[in-house]
C-alpha positions as CSV (number, residue, x, y, z in Angstrom):
1,M,269.3,40.5,-19.8
2,E,268.1,40.4,-23.4
3,R,263.8,39.7,-23.2
4,T,263.1,37.5,-24.9
5,V,259.6,37.6,-27.4
6,P,257.5,35.2,-27.7
7,L,256.8,33.4,-31.0
8,A,253.3,34.2,-31.5
9,E,254.7,37.9,-31.3
10,R,257.5,37.3,-33.5
11,M,255.3,36.3,-36.0
12,R,252.6,38.6,-36.2
13,P,252.3,40.2,-39.4
14,K,253.4,43.6,-39.8
15,S,251.6,43.9,-43.6
16,L,248.7,43.3,-44.9
17,E,249.7,40.5,-47.6
18,E,251.1,38.9,-43.7
19,Y,247.6,38.6,-42.4
20,V,246.2,34.9,-42.5
21,G,242.5,34.0,-42.2
22,Q,239.4,35.8,-42.7
23,A,239.2,36.0,-46.3
24,H,236.0,37.3,-46.2
25,L,237.0,40.3,-44.2
26,M,240.7,40.4,-45.6
27,G,240.1,38.6,-49.0
28,K,240.7,40.1,-52.6
29,D,236.6,42.0,-52.6
30,G,237.0,41.6,-48.0
31,I,235.0,44.4,-47.2
32,F,238.0,45.6,-45.0
33,I,240.5,45.8,-48.3
34,K,237.4,48.2,-49.8
35,M,237.5,50.2,-46.7
36,I,241.2,50.7,-46.9
37,R,240.9,51.8,-50.4
38,N,238.6,54.5,-49.5
39,K,240.7,55.2,-46.2
40,N,237.5,55.5,-44.3
41,I,237.2,53.0,-41.2
42,P,234.4,53.2,-39.0
43,S,233.9,52.5,-35.0
44,C,233.5,48.8,-35.4
45,I,233.6,45.7,-32.6
46,L,235.9,42.4,-34.0
47,W,233.8,39.6,-32.5
48,G,236.2,36.7,-32.7
49,P,238.1,33.7,-31.1
50,P,241.0,34.1,-29.2
51,G,243.6,34.2,-31.8
52,S,241.8,34.3,-34.8
53,G,243.5,37.7,-35.7
54,K,241.6,40.5,-34.5
55,T,244.2,42.8,-32.8
56,T,246.5,42.1,-35.3
57,L,243.3,43.0,-38.0
58,A,243.3,46.3,-35.8
59,L,247.2,47.3,-35.4
60,L,247.5,46.4,-39.7
61,L,244.8,48.9,-40.1
62,A,246.0,52.3,-38.5
63,Q,249.4,51.0,-39.7
64,T,248.2,50.8,-43.3
65,L,246.0,54.2,-43.3
66,R,248.6,55.9,-41.1
67,F,246.1,57.5,-38.5
68,P,246.9,58.3,-35.1
69,F,246.6,55.0,-33.1
70,F,245.4,54.8,-29.1
71,T,245.5,51.4,-27.5
72,L,244.1,50.2,-24.0
73,S,243.5,47.1,-22.2
74,A,240.0,46.6,-20.5
75,I,241.9,45.0,-17.7
76,G,244.0,47.5,-16.7
77,S,242.2,51.5,-18.2
78,G,239.4,53.3,-16.7
79,V,237.3,56.1,-17.5
80,K,240.0,58.6,-16.9
81,E,242.3,56.9,-19.4
82,I,239.8,57.1,-21.8
83,R,239.0,61.1,-21.5
84,D,242.7,61.4,-21.7
85,I,242.7,59.7,-24.9
86,I,239.5,61.3,-26.5
87,D,241.3,64.8,-25.4
88,R,244.6,63.7,-27.3
89,A,242.6,62.4,-29.9
90,K,240.7,66.3,-30.7
91,F,244.0,67.7,-32.4
92,Q,244.6,64.5,-34.4
93,P,242.2,63.8,-37.5
94,K,240.7,60.1,-37.9
95,A,242.4,59.0,-34.6
96,I,241.5,54.9,-33.8
97,L,241.3,54.1,-30.5
98,F,241.7,49.8,-30.1
99,I,240.0,48.7,-26.7
100,D,241.0,44.8,-26.4
101,E,238.9,42.7,-24.4
102,I,235.9,45.8,-24.7
103,H,233.8,43.2,-22.9
104,R,235.4,43.9,-19.8
105,F,234.5,47.1,-19.7
106,N,231.5,49.2,-17.3
107,K,228.8,50.8,-18.6
108,A,230.4,53.8,-17.4
109,Q,233.7,52.7,-19.2
110,Q,231.6,52.3,-22.3
111,D,229.5,54.9,-22.1
112,A,232.3,57.3,-21.5
113,L,233.4,56.8,-25.4
114,L,229.7,57.1,-26.5
115,G,230.2,60.8,-27.6
116,A,233.1,61.1,-29.2
117,V,232.4,58.0,-31.4
118,E,229.1,59.7,-31.8
119,N,230.8,62.9,-33.1
120,G,233.8,61.3,-34.9
121,T,236.6,62.6,-32.6
122,L,237.4,59.0,-32.4
123,T,237.4,56.1,-34.6
124,L,236.9,53.0,-32.0
125,I,237.7,50.1,-32.6
126,G,236.8,46.7,-30.4
127,A,237.8,43.4,-29.7
128,T,235.8,40.7,-28.0
129,T,235.5,37.3,-27.9
130,E,231.8,37.4,-26.2
131,N,228.8,38.3,-27.9
132,P,228.6,42.1,-28.2
133,S,224.8,41.5,-28.1
134,F,225.5,40.4,-24.4
135,E,228.4,42.6,-23.6
136,V,228.5,45.8,-25.1
137,N,225.8,48.3,-24.5
138,A,223.2,48.6,-27.3
139,A,224.3,52.9,-27.3
140,L,227.6,52.2,-27.7
141,L,226.8,48.8,-30.1
142,S,224.3,51.1,-31.9
143,R,227.0,53.3,-33.3
144,C,229.7,50.4,-34.4
145,Q,229.1,48.1,-36.9
146,V,229.9,43.8,-35.8
147,F,232.6,42.3,-37.6
148,V,232.7,38.7,-36.9
149,L,235.9,36.7,-37.2
150,K,235.7,32.8,-38.2
151,P,238.3,30.1,-36.4
152,L,241.4,29.5,-38.7
153,S,241.2,27.1,-41.1
154,E,243.9,24.2,-41.4
155,T,244.8,25.8,-44.3
156,D,245.8,28.5,-42.8
157,L,247.2,27.3,-39.2
158,L,249.1,24.6,-42.1
159,N,250.6,28.3,-43.8
160,L,251.4,29.8,-40.1
161,L,253.1,26.6,-39.4
162,Q,255.3,26.8,-42.0
163,R,256.4,30.5,-41.7
164,A,256.4,29.6,-38.0
165,V,259.3,26.6,-38.2
166,A,261.1,28.8,-40.8
167,R,261.4,32.2,-38.3
168,E,262.7,29.6,-35.2
169,S,265.1,28.0,-37.1
170,E,266.4,31.3,-38.2
171,D,266.1,32.9,-34.5
172,K,266.8,29.9,-33.0
173,K,270.1,28.9,-35.5
174,I,269.2,25.6,-35.4
175,N,267.3,23.3,-38.3
176,V,263.7,23.1,-36.9
177,R,261.9,20.0,-39.0
178,L,258.6,19.5,-38.6
179,T,257.2,16.3,-39.5
180,Q,253.6,16.1,-38.2
181,T,251.2,18.5,-37.8
182,N,247.9,16.9,-36.5
183,A,248.6,17.1,-33.0
184,L,248.9,21.3,-33.8
185,I,246.2,21.8,-35.5
186,S,244.1,19.8,-33.5
187,L,245.2,20.9,-29.8
188,S,245.1,24.9,-31.2
189,G,241.1,24.3,-32.1
190,G,241.8,27.3,-34.5
191,D,243.7,29.3,-32.2
192,A,246.9,31.1,-33.8
193,R,248.6,32.2,-30.6
194,K,247.4,28.6,-29.1
195,M,249.3,26.6,-31.9
196,L,252.4,29.2,-32.2
197,N,253.0,28.8,-28.1
198,L,252.4,25.0,-28.5
199,L,255.1,24.9,-31.2
200,E,257.6,27.1,-29.1
201,M,257.2,24.9,-25.9
202,T,257.6,22.0,-27.8
203,V,260.7,23.5,-29.5
204,N,262.3,24.9,-26.3
205,S,261.7,21.2,-24.4
206,T,263.3,18.8,-27.7
207,D,266.5,17.9,-27.7
208,A,268.9,19.0,-30.7
209,D,269.9,15.4,-32.4
210,A,273.2,16.7,-34.8
211,G,272.2,20.5,-35.2
212,E,268.5,19.8,-35.3
213,I,265.3,19.7,-33.8
214,T,262.8,17.4,-34.7
215,V,258.5,18.2,-33.9
216,T,256.3,15.2,-34.3
217,D,252.9,15.2,-32.8
218,H,254.0,12.6,-29.6
219,A,256.7,15.4,-28.6
220,V,253.3,18.0,-28.9
221,V,251.1,15.3,-27.1
222,H,253.8,15.4,-24.6
223,V,254.4,19.0,-24.1
224,A,250.2,19.8,-23.8
225,R,250.2,16.9,-20.6
226,Q,252.8,18.8,-18.8
227,R,250.7,22.1,-18.7
228,T,248.8,23.1,-16.0
229,A,245.3,22.1,-15.3
230,R,244.6,24.6,-13.2
231,Y,241.4,26.6,-14.7
232,D,242.1,30.1,-15.3
233,K,239.3,32.5,-16.2
234,S,240.9,34.8,-18.5
235,G,243.0,31.9,-20.6
236,E,242.9,29.5,-22.9
237,Q,241.3,27.1,-20.0
238,H,238.5,29.1,-20.0
239,Y,237.5,27.7,-23.4
240,D,239.0,24.1,-23.2
241,I,236.4,23.7,-20.1
242,I,233.4,25.1,-21.7
243,S,233.7,23.4,-24.4
244,A,234.2,20.2,-22.9
245,F,231.5,21.2,-20.7
246,I,229.3,21.7,-24.0
247,K,230.0,18.7,-25.9
248,S,229.1,17.0,-22.5
249,I,226.0,18.2,-22.8
250,R,225.7,17.5,-26.4
251,G,226.5,14.1,-25.8
252,S,224.0,12.9,-22.9
253,D,226.5,12.8,-20.2
254,P,225.1,14.9,-17.3
255,D,227.6,13.3,-14.6
256,A,230.7,15.2,-17.3
257,A,228.7,18.1,-18.0
258,L,228.6,18.7,-13.9
259,Y,232.2,18.2,-13.3
260,W,233.0,20.4,-15.9
261,L,230.0,23.3,-14.6
262,A,232.1,22.6,-10.8
263,R,235.6,23.0,-12.6
264,M,234.0,26.8,-14.1
265,L,232.0,27.9,-10.8
266,T,235.1,26.9,-8.7
267,G,237.8,29.0,-10.8
268,G,235.4,32.0,-10.4
269,E,233.4,31.8,-13.9
270,D,231.2,34.0,-14.5
271,P,227.5,32.4,-13.8
272,Q,226.2,34.3,-16.5
273,F,228.7,33.4,-19.3
274,I,227.8,30.1,-18.7
275,A,224.1,30.1,-18.4
276,R,224.5,32.3,-21.8
277,R,225.9,28.8,-23.1
278,L,223.5,27.1,-22.3
279,L,221.2,29.1,-24.4
280,I,222.3,28.5,-27.0
281,L,223.1,24.9,-27.0
282,A,218.9,24.7,-26.2
283,S,219.0,25.7,-29.8
284,E,221.5,24.3,-31.6
285,D,221.8,21.1,-30.0
286,I,218.2,20.2,-28.5
287,G,216.6,22.2,-30.7
288,N,212.7,20.9,-31.3
289,A,213.3,17.6,-30.2
290,N,212.3,19.4,-27.1
291,P,211.3,22.7,-27.2
292,N,211.0,23.0,-23.1
293,A,214.7,23.2,-23.2
294,L,214.7,26.5,-24.2
295,L,212.6,28.0,-22.2
296,L,214.4,26.3,-19.3
297,A,217.7,27.5,-20.6
298,N,216.0,31.1,-21.0
299,T,214.5,30.7,-17.7
300,C,217.9,29.9,-16.1
301,F,219.3,32.9,-17.4
302,Q,217.1,35.3,-16.0
303,A,217.8,33.5,-13.1
304,V,221.1,33.5,-12.5
305,S,221.2,37.2,-13.9
306,A,218.9,37.9,-10.5
307,V,220.2,35.6,-8.1
308,G,224.3,35.4,-8.4
309,M,226.5,33.4,-6.5
310,P,226.5,31.0,-5.1
311,E,222.8,30.3,-5.0
312,S,223.1,30.1,-9.3
313,D,225.0,27.1,-8.7
314,L,221.7,25.1,-8.2
315,I,220.1,26.9,-10.9
316,L,223.2,26.2,-13.6
317,S,223.3,22.6,-12.0
318,Q,219.4,21.9,-12.7
319,T,219.5,23.3,-15.8
320,T,222.4,21.2,-17.0
321,I,221.0,17.8,-16.4
322,Y,218.1,18.8,-17.9
323,L,219.6,19.5,-20.9
324,A,221.9,16.8,-20.9
325,C,219.4,14.3,-20.5
326,S,217.0,15.7,-23.5
327,P,216.5,14.1,-26.6
328,K,219.2,15.8,-29.0
329,S,218.7,17.2,-32.6
330,N,220.5,19.9,-34.6
331,S,217.8,20.2,-37.4
332,A,217.8,23.3,-37.0
333,Y,221.4,24.3,-36.7
334,K,221.7,22.6,-39.9
335,A,218.7,24.1,-41.4
336,I,219.4,28.2,-40.7
337,R,222.8,27.1,-42.4
338,K,221.4,25.5,-45.4
339,A,219.6,29.1,-45.8
340,Q,222.4,30.9,-45.2
341,K,224.5,29.4,-47.9
342,A,221.4,29.5,-50.5
343,V,221.4,33.5,-49.9
344,E,225.3,33.6,-50.8
345,K,224.4,31.6,-54.1
346,F,221.5,33.0,-55.0
347,G,221.7,36.8,-53.9
348,D,219.3,39.3,-53.0
349,L,216.2,37.8,-55.2
350,P,212.9,39.9,-54.8
351,V,210.3,38.7,-53.4
352,P,207.2,37.2,-55.0
353,L,205.1,39.8,-56.0
354,H,202.3,38.2,-54.6
355,L,203.9,38.1,-50.9
356,R,204.5,42.2,-51.1
357,N,203.4,44.0,-48.8
358,A,200.7,46.7,-50.4
359,P,200.6,50.1,-48.8
360,T,199.9,52.2,-51.3
361,H,197.6,52.6,-54.4
362,L,200.8,52.3,-56.8
363,M,201.8,49.1,-55.1
364,K,198.2,47.5,-55.4
365,K,198.5,48.6,-59.3
366,L,201.6,47.0,-59.7
367,G,200.4,43.9,-58.6
368,Y,202.0,44.1,-54.8
369,G,199.9,41.6,-52.9
370,A,197.8,40.5,-55.7
371,D,197.1,37.0,-55.8
372,Y,198.1,36.1,-52.1
373,L,195.7,33.5,-50.4
374,Y,195.6,33.5,-46.9
375,P,195.7,30.6,-45.2
376,H,192.8,31.6,-42.3
377,D,190.7,31.3,-45.3
378,Y,191.1,27.6,-45.9
379,P,190.5,24.4,-43.7
380,D,193.0,23.5,-41.5
381,N,194.4,27.1,-41.3
382,F,196.2,25.9,-44.9
383,T,196.7,26.4,-48.8
384,E,199.5,25.2,-50.3
385,Q,201.5,28.5,-52.2
386,Q,204.4,29.8,-53.8
387,Y,206.2,31.2,-50.6
388,L,210.1,31.1,-52.3
389,P,211.8,33.7,-54.9
390,D,210.9,31.7,-58.2
391,A,214.4,30.8,-58.6
392,M,214.5,28.8,-55.3
393,Q,211.3,26.3,-55.9
394,G,212.2,23.3,-54.4
395,Q,214.7,23.9,-51.9
396,V,214.5,22.2,-48.5
397,F,216.4,23.2,-45.9
398,Y,214.9,21.9,-42.6
399,Q,215.2,18.3,-42.7
400,P,213.1,16.8,-39.1
401,A,215.5,14.7,-37.0
402,D,214.4,11.1,-35.9
403,N,213.4,12.0,-32.9
404,E,209.3,11.8,-31.9
405,R,208.4,15.3,-31.5
406,E,210.4,16.4,-34.7
407,Q,208.6,13.0,-36.2
408,E,204.8,14.5,-35.6
409,M,206.1,17.7,-36.9
410,A,207.0,16.0,-40.1
411,K,203.7,13.7,-40.5
412,R,201.7,17.2,-40.5
413,Q,203.7,19.1,-42.8
414,R,203.9,15.9,-45.1
415,K,200.1,16.5,-45.4
416,R,200.1,19.8,-46.3
417,W,202.5,19.7,-48.7
418,K,202.0,16.6,-51.1
419,S,204.5,18.5,-53.7
420,K,207.5,18.2,-51.3
421,E,207.2,14.5,-51.3
């Protein structure tokens, strides 16, 4: 019996030109395009959400450069398999080892890679959906560059959908007509694989009418609702439920948050994974509206790491309730995003001379550190002076949110910085 290849696999790009998304890496001036031109790929970690193209990118890099290519899955491979590949790679220059879900490798498995990565026997490309700072050993991480992949944009997903509909029509020898795309786009959450799987299931569950299958939002939603609600900590439920959990806390609904927390714990989710998400939320969604939220979230993470399950459910429950009931502010999140955009816009502006360090006589002679006003020499430990580069004077990134604590901070800042009013 002939094996049916899933649409997502059939749609996997065969060349760099077919790759969709990640313009910051794969665009005309993207870092990977430059590396390909130079035929020099460093050991790296590709960090991004599911369906963002991590595995495809690794395959295309090896295929384009025609380097020897080895692959391992962290789920079914151990130290023995790693050492076997290292031994084979010694006789094949510029060999690439791709490890999917590298965050699932334990310390011993990651340590087995160190020597080969260090001496260039292997170029490691690891893919992970988890923050490498938490999941990859510091020693291995220091030998790799980290590249962040973003969820695919709506434009990217629409591009893929058009190609996929044409492919389904050709392979199934029936006209597949896509009349609506909102459900496929919104339910995918930027995950190309999820979107293509949902499209394929909708096509397969829709009756053909006069040699044509019409895909509508209603049909897509109907198919999506038939999918199992079982929690799969290695599948898309893992991402959907943590998303519902975080959004419930952000929306100040402790009851909904506790329900999704219970779903994850009952399904065997890693409590440290949940605690890390609470740490991020404490800054992103609460921030300076209640700085104690970050302190409690950090304590929660440390306690969960020390205690483990099953007792960690109490710690996670307490922290979840506190964060859900806390006042909310995303001002810190918005401020750093504005600052990052300013960096992209203005580039690497020089540090004003009066703010520069002057450790040598020559630097002092050149004016480094001259005219700097030491705030502690002035009343209330403040004196107004320029801290931004000249080209950015007047830029404002932080806008205090409308909550008691931040409004108190804003009042203090207005008193100090009269020139910014």
